[in-house]
N, C-alpha and C positions, 0 to 999 in steps of 0.2 A: 477155838471160839472166836478169835479175832478174824479168822478167815470166813467163818459163818457170818459174822457181822458185816464184813466187807461185801460178801456176795449178796447178802440180804439187801443192803443199801444199794448196791449196783442194780440188782434186778427190780427193786421197787421204785427206782428212780424213773421207771417208765411213766409213772403218773404225772410228775411235774413236767416231763418231757413232751408228752403228747395229749394229755387230758383235754385241753380246749380244742385242739385240732380234731381229735377223735370224736368228741361230742358234736362238733359241727359237721364232720363227714358222715357220721352214722345217723344223727338225729336232726340235723339242721339247727342245733342250739344257737341261741343268741349269746352275746357276751354276758348278759344278765343271767341266763340259765346256767352258763358255765360257772359263774360266780355263786349262784345258788347251790349247785351241786357240790361245789368245793366247800361251801359253808356247812351244808348238811354233813358231808364227810368229816369235816373238822369237829363238829359236835358229836358225831358217833365215836370218833377216836378219843376225844376228850372224855366222853362218858365211860368208855371201856377202861381207859388209863386211870381216870380219877376215881371211879366207883367200883370197878370190878377187879382191878389188879390184886388188891389185898385179899379179898375173898377167894379168888382163883388160886393164889399162891398158898393160902392156908389150907385149901382143900386138896390141891394136887402137887404142890411144890414147884419150885422155879423151873426145873428142867422140863417138866411136863407142860407147864404153861408156855414155855418157848415153843414146844412142838405144836401145841394148840394154835398159837399165833402163826407159825409157819404153815400149818395145814390150811388155816383160814385164808392166808395170803395166796396159797396155790389155788384154792377154790375160787377166790375172787378174781385172780389174774385170768384164769381160763373163762370164768363166768362173764367178765366184761367183754371178752371176745365173742360171746354168743348172744348176749342180751339183745332184745329187740325193742325195748321201750323204756321210757323214763321211769315208770313204775318199777320195772324189774331192776333198773340201775339202783334206785333207792333201796329196794329190798336187798340187793346184793351188798350194799354198803353196810347193812346190819351184820350180814355174814362175814364181811371183811373186817369188822371192828376188832376182833381179837388180835389182828396183826399188830395192833398198838401195844401188845404185851411184849413183843420180841425185843425191842431195843432196851427197855428198862430192865428186863429179866437177864439178858445177856450181860448188861453192865453190872448188875448186882452179882451175878455169878463170878464174873471176872474180878470184881472188887474183893470178893471173899478169898481169892486165890493169890493176892499180892499183899505184902506186909503194909502196915499202916503208913510207913514213911515213903511208900511208893505210890500212894493213891493219886497224887497230883500228876505223876508221870503217866499213870494208867489212863486217867481222864483225858490228858492231852493226846495220848496215843489213840484212844477211842475216837476223839474228835477228828484227828487227822485221817483215820481210816474211813470214817463215815463221810467226811467231806470229799476226799479223793474219789471214793467209790461212787458217790452221787454225781460228782462232776463228770466222771468217765461214763457212767450209765446214762446220764441225761443226754450227753452228746451222742452216744451209741444209739439210744432208742429214738432220738429225733431223726437220725440218719436212716434207721430202719423204717420208721414211719414214712419219711419222704420218699424213700426208694420204692416201697410197696404201694404208694399212691400215684406213682408215675404211670403214664399210659402204656409205656413199654415194659412194665414190670411183669415177671413171669406169672405172678398172681397179684391182682390188684385188690387190696383190702386194707382198711384202716385198722384191722384187728391183729395183724401179724406180730406187731411188737408185744402185745399182750400174750400171745402164744409163746413167743420166745422167752419172755419174762417168766411165764409159768413153767416152762421146761427147765429154766435155770433155777427157779425156786424149788422144784422137785429135787434136782441134784443137790441143792443146798440143804434140803431137809433130810437127806439120807445121811 
């Protein structure tokens, strides 16, 4: 489960690594539009985590909710690579929302597997895993984006990082 969490955070770090650059390259977004899309996405994630986590767990259980989140993350990752308008980006954010279930559910499952006196160590370990994975992923995906935006790239596209992240998430979900 710790490996799943590390891979999940590595691959989803594509968003903080390239979102503003991707939006500008694909759609010509201004800084204000980048900020607006990030705000909308934050509200969607907060809505899913705050209002739907409990009902989803009650209905399907923690492990299935993790899988729902991972599947939505895969769909979103590939989806962002093919969307052609702001309206579709916003619609895809709704599909992307269940990704917000993954971290709290994995943490809950891990918490149940360690004794009471090891909870602090577990939380510290989870924090270390997520931070290192996001650091490495952000650097990796920024480099991927930069490489595939160069004029001499074998394929010039702002979407390659999303495709690589999607492939990685598929492997993580298995």
